[in-house]
TORKOL-4160 file (C-alpha; in steps of 0.2 Angstrom, whole numbers, padded with zeros to 4 digits, m for minus):
210
<pt num="1" X="0190" Y="0596" Z="0703"/>
<pt num="2" X="0187" Y="0584" Z="0688"/>
<pt num="3" X="0201" Y="0594" Z="0680"/>
<pt num="4" X="0214" Y="0592" Z="0693"/>
<pt num="5" X="0209" Y="0573" Z="0694"/>
<pt num="6" X="0213" Y="0574" Z="0675"/>
<pt num="7" X="0229" Y="0583" Z="0680"/>
<pt num="8" X="0238" Y="0575" Z="0692"/>
<pt num="9" X="0231" Y="0557" Z="0681"/>
<pt num="10" X="0243" Y="0568" Z="0666"/>
<pt num="11" X="0256" Y="0568" Z="0677"/>
<pt num="12" X="0257" Y="0551" Z="0687"/>
<pt num="13" X="0257" Y="0543" Z="0669"/>
<pt num="14" X="0271" Y="0556" Z="0662"/>
<pt num="15" X="0282" Y="0551" Z="0677"/>
<pt num="16" X="0278" Y="0532" Z="0675"/>
<pt num="17" X="0283" Y="0536" Z="0656"/>
<pt num="18" X="0300" Y="0543" Z="0661"/>
<pt num="19" X="0303" Y="0528" Z="0671"/>
<pt num="20" X="0302" Y="0517" Z="0657"/>
<pt num="21" X="0310" Y="0526" Z="0644"/>
<pt num="22" X="0325" Y="0526" Z="0658"/>
<pt num="23" X="0325" Y="0510" Z="0662"/>
<pt num="24" X="0326" Y="0504" Z="0644"/>
<pt num="25" X="0340" Y="0516" Z="0641"/>
<pt num="26" X="0348" Y="0509" Z="0655"/>
<pt num="27" X="0347" Y="0491" Z="0648"/>
<pt num="28" X="0352" Y="0497" Z="0632"/>
<pt num="29" X="0367" Y="0504" Z="0640"/>
<pt num="30" X="0372" Y="0489" Z="0650"/>
<pt num="31" X="0370" Y="0479" Z="0634"/>
<pt num="32" X="0382" Y="0490" Z="0625"/>
<pt num="33" X="0395" Y="0493" Z="0636"/>
<pt num="34" X="0393" Y="0470" Z="0637"/>
<pt num="35" X="0396" Y="0469" Z="0618"/>
<pt num="36" X="0411" Y="0483" Z="0618"/>
<pt num="37" X="0421" Y="0474" Z="0632"/>
<pt num="38" X="0416" Y="0456" Z="0623"/>
<pt num="39" X="0424" Y="0465" Z="0605"/>
<pt num="40" X="0439" Y="0473" Z="0616"/>
<pt num="41" X="0445" Y="0454" Z="0623"/>
<pt num="42" X="0442" Y="0448" Z="0604"/>
<pt num="43" X="0454" Y="0459" Z="0598"/>
<pt num="44" X="0465" Y="0460" Z="0613"/>
<pt num="45" X="0466" Y="0441" Z="0618"/>
<pt num="46" X="0478" Y="0431" Z="0630"/>
<pt num="47" X="0489" Y="0439" Z="0644"/>
<pt num="48" X="0492" Y="0458" Z="0648"/>
<pt num="49" X="0508" Y="0467" Z="0643"/>
<pt num="50" X="0514" Y="0480" Z="0657"/>
<pt num="51" X="0516" Y="0496" Z="0655"/>
<pt num="52" X="0534" Y="0495" Z="0660"/>
<pt num="53" X="0535" Y="0484" Z="0645"/>
<pt num="54" X="0527" Y="0495" Z="0632"/>
<pt num="55" X="0536" Y="0512" Z="0638"/>
<pt num="56" X="0552" Y="0501" Z="0634"/>
<pt num="57" X="0549" Y="0503" Z="0615"/>
<pt num="58" X="0558" Y="0515" Z="0609"/>
<pt num="59" X="0574" Y="0508" Z="0617"/>
<pt num="60" X="0569" Y="0491" Z="0611"/>
<pt num="61" X="0565" Y="0500" Z="0594"/>
<pt num="62" X="0584" Y="0509" Z="0593"/>
<pt num="63" X="0591" Y="0493" Z="0596"/>
<pt num="64" X="0583" Y="0480" Z="0586"/>
<pt num="65" X="0586" Y="0493" Z="0570"/>
<pt num="66" X="0604" Y="0496" Z="0575"/>
<pt num="67" X="0608" Y="0476" Z="0575"/>
<pt num="68" X="0597" Y="0473" Z="0560"/>
<pt num="69" X="0582" Y="0464" Z="0569"/>
<pt num="70" X="0568" Y="0476" Z="0568"/>
<pt num="71" X="0556" Y="0463" Z="0562"/>
<pt num="72" X="0557" Y="0454" Z="0582"/>
<pt num="73" X="0552" Y="0469" Z="0592"/>
<pt num="74" X="0537" Y="0461" Z="0596"/>
<pt num="75" X="0548" Y="0447" Z="0601"/>
<pt num="76" X="0560" Y="0456" Z="0610"/>
<pt num="77" X="0547" Y="0464" Z="0620"/>
<pt num="78" X="0538" Y="0446" Z="0623"/>
<pt num="79" X="0553" Y="0442" Z="0631"/>
<pt num="80" X="0557" Y="0456" Z="0643"/>
<pt num="81" X="0539" Y="0454" Z="0648"/>
<pt num="82" X="0542" Y="0435" Z="0651"/>
<pt num="83" X="0560" Y="0440" Z="0660"/>
<pt num="84" X="0554" Y="0452" Z="0671"/>
<pt num="85" X="0538" Y="0463" Z="0669"/>
<pt num="86" X="0549" Y="0477" Z="0662"/>
<pt num="87" X="0549" Y="0480" Z="0681"/>
<pt num="88" X="0569" Y="0483" Z="0688"/>
<pt num="89" X="0584" Y="0489" Z="0683"/>
<pt num="90" X="0589" Y="0472" Z="0672"/>
<pt num="91" X="0572" Y="0474" Z="0662"/>
<pt num="92" X="0578" Y="0461" Z="0651"/>
<pt num="93" X="0590" Y="0450" Z="0661"/>
<pt num="94" X="0602" Y="0450" Z="0651"/>
<pt num="95" X="0618" Y="0451" Z="0664"/>
<pt num="96" X="0623" Y="0433" Z="0662"/>
<pt num="97" X="0626" Y="0434" Z="0642"/>
<pt num="98" X="0635" Y="0452" Z="0646"/>
<pt num="99" X="0646" Y="0446" Z="0661"/>
<pt num="100" X="0641" Y="0429" Z="0664"/>
<pt num="101" X="0635" Y="0430" Z="0682"/>
<pt num="102" X="0617" Y="0436" Z="0687"/>
<pt num="103" X="0616" Y="0455" Z="0694"/>
<pt num="104" X="0628" Y="0465" Z="0686"/>
<pt num="105" X="0619" Y="0476" Z="0674"/>
<pt num="106" X="0610" Y="0490" Z="0685"/>
<pt num="107" X="0605" Y="0503" Z="0672"/>
<pt num="108" X="0588" Y="0498" Z="0661"/>
<pt num="109" X="0596" Y="0504" Z="0645"/>
<pt num="110" X="0612" Y="0492" Z="0644"/>
<pt num="111" X="0600" Y="0479" Z="0648"/>
<pt num="112" X="0590" Y="0484" Z="0633"/>
<pt num="113" X="0603" Y="0485" Z="0623"/>
<pt num="114" X="0613" Y="0468" Z="0629"/>
<pt num="115" X="0596" Y="0458" Z="0626"/>
<pt num="116" X="0594" Y="0464" Z="0607"/>
<pt num="117" X="0614" Y="0458" Z="0603"/>
<pt num="118" X="0610" Y="0444" Z="0614"/>
<pt num="119" X="0594" Y="0439" Z="0603"/>
<pt num="120" X="0601" Y="0447" Z="0586"/>
<pt num="121" X="0614" Y="0431" Z="0588"/>
<pt num="122" X="0605" Y="0418" Z="0591"/>
<pt num="123" X="0592" Y="0421" Z="0579"/>
<pt num="124" X="0606" Y="0421" Z="0570"/>
<pt num="125" X="0616" Y="0406" Z="0575"/>
<pt num="126" X="0597" Y="0397" Z="0574"/>
<pt num="127" X="0597" Y="0400" Z="0556"/>
<pt num="128" X="0581" Y="0410" Z="0557"/>
<pt num="129" X="0573" Y="0398" Z="0569"/>
<pt num="130" X="0563" Y="0407" Z="0581"/>
<pt num="131" X="0556" Y="0395" Z="0595"/>
<pt num="132" X="0574" Y="0389" Z="0594"/>
<pt num="133" X="0580" Y="0407" Z="0595"/>
<pt num="134" X="0569" Y="0411" Z="0609"/>
<pt num="135" X="0571" Y="0395" Z="0621"/>
<pt num="136" X="0591" Y="0399" Z="0617"/>
<pt num="137" X="0589" Y="0416" Z="0626"/>
<pt num="138" X="0584" Y="0408" Z="0640"/>
<pt num="139" X="0592" Y="0391" Z="0640"/>
<pt num="140" X="0608" Y="0400" Z="0632"/>
<pt num="141" X="0618" Y="0398" Z="0614"/>
<pt num="142" X="0624" Y="0379" Z="0619"/>
<pt num="143" X="0605" Y="0375" Z="0616"/>
<pt num="144" X="0609" Y="0378" Z="0600"/>
<pt num="145" X="0621" Y="0369" Z="0595"/>
<pt num="146" X="0615" Y="0354" Z="0604"/>
<pt num="147" X="0595" Y="0355" Z="0594"/>
<pt num="148" X="0606" Y="0356" Z="0579"/>
<pt num="149" X="0616" Y="0340" Z="0583"/>
<pt num="150" X="0601" Y="0330" Z="0588"/>
<pt num="151" X="0584" Y="0335" Z="0574"/>
<pt num="152" X="0589" Y="0350" Z="0569"/>
<pt num="153" X="0572" Y="0361" Z="0574"/>
<pt num="154" X="0565" Y="0367" Z="0591"/>
<pt num="155" X="0554" Y="0353" Z="0599"/>
<pt num="156" X="0546" Y="0354" Z="0615"/>
<pt num="157" X="0554" Y="0337" Z="0619"/>
<pt num="158" X="0570" Y="0342" Z="0614"/>
<pt num="159" X="0569" Y="0357" Z="0627"/>
<pt num="160" X="0565" Y="0344" Z="0640"/>
<pt num="161" X="0579" Y="0334" Z="0637"/>
<pt num="162" X="0590" Y="0348" Z="0636"/>
<pt num="163" X="0585" Y="0355" Z="0652"/>
<pt num="164" X="0587" Y="0335" Z="0660"/>
<pt num="165" X="0601" Y="0332" Z="0654"/>
<pt num="166" X="0610" Y="0352" Z="0661"/>
<pt num="167" X="0601" Y="0347" Z="0678"/>
<pt num="168" X="0609" Y="0329" Z="0680"/>
<pt num="169" X="0624" Y="0336" Z="0676"/>
<pt num="170" X="0624" Y="0350" Z="0686"/>
<pt num="171" X="0638" Y="0350" Z="0701"/>
<pt num="172" X="0627" Y="0358" Z="0711"/>
<pt num="173" X="0611" Y="0357" Z="0708"/>
<pt num="174" X="0606" Y="0370" Z="0723"/>
<pt num="175" X="0608" Y="0385" Z="0710"/>
<pt num="176" X="0591" Y="0381" Z="0699"/>
<pt num="177" X="0576" Y="0382" Z="0704"/>
<pt num="178" X="0560" Y="0372" Z="0696"/>
<pt num="179" X="0549" Y="0384" Z="0690"/>
<pt num="180" X="0534" Y="0375" Z="0686"/>
<pt num="181" X="0526" Y="0358" Z="0695"/>
<pt num="182" X="0530" Y="0350" Z="0675"/>
<pt num="183" X="0547" Y="0354" Z="0677"/>
<pt num="184" X="0550" Y="0343" Z="0695"/>
<pt num="185" X="0539" Y="0330" Z="0686"/>
<pt num="186" X="0551" Y="0329" Z="0672"/>
<pt num="187" X="0568" Y="0334" Z="0683"/>
<pt num="188" X="0571" Y="0348" Z="0671"/>
<pt num="189" X="0576" Y="0362" Z="0681"/>
<pt num="190" X="0586" Y="0371" Z="0670"/>
<pt num="191" X="0581" Y="0385" Z="0664"/>
<pt num="192" X="0560" Y="0385" Z="0659"/>
<pt num="193" X="0556" Y="0372" Z="0648"/>
<pt num="194" X="0539" Y="0380" Z="0643"/>
<pt num="195" X="0549" Y="0398" Z="0638"/>
<pt num="196" X="0545" Y="0398" Z="0620"/>
<pt num="197" X="0525" Y="0394" Z="0623"/>
<pt num="198" X="0526" Y="0408" Z="0638"/>
<pt num="199" X="0538" Y="0421" Z="0625"/>
<pt num="200" X="0525" Y="0418" Z="0611"/>
<pt num="201" X="0508" Y="0422" Z="0622"/>
<pt num="202" X="0513" Y="0437" Z="0625"/>
<pt num="203" X="0521" Y="0440" Z="0607"/>
<pt num="204" X="0502" Y="0435" Z="0600"/>
<pt num="205" X="0496" Y="0451" Z="0612"/>
<pt num="206" X="0510" Y="0462" Z="0605"/>
<pt num="207" X="0506" Y="0457" Z="0587"/>
<pt num="208" X="0489" Y="0461" Z="0587"/>
<pt num="209" X="0493" Y="0482" Z="0599"/>
<pt num="210" X="0507" Y="0487" Z="0591"/>
């Protein structure tokens, strides 16, 4: 009888030990997962890049190489992310630079080909001023000439000034939408006055991941 009690006690103690070990293992696993997520976020800060944009990288590489701007692939993908997230038939929203109006491109490869070509022109005309080139992708080539005459380089203030001027002089203001609340406050509804800021945030993510 005494031997049975001793056996039961030993089994009970073994059971308790197993429970405790399982608990310790579970806690360690949770801590490891948290540490992994923290490290992962540190390596990949900022906004997320869509799978659609990543999938278009081979085409962007191809046309960037053709136009001698292979060093700007991360910028081009960031522009695509800002323009469309890689969705639709005109992922680089390059119809206007292609035919002068929205919606004339309905083939993703043509969109990328034209978008890369257009960026190669703006980065050349901007004398290598990356932020000026990026904003000009959104505002148009006229912004480069405006900046070079005014200050010689991109600033956030001159982007707002240009947008205000273009919006105020527009014959039909209804065709423009204020994309941001700040744009409404500045009465700067031509294009996106914070386009550079958004594109550069995506570029920072891509610079780590590519």
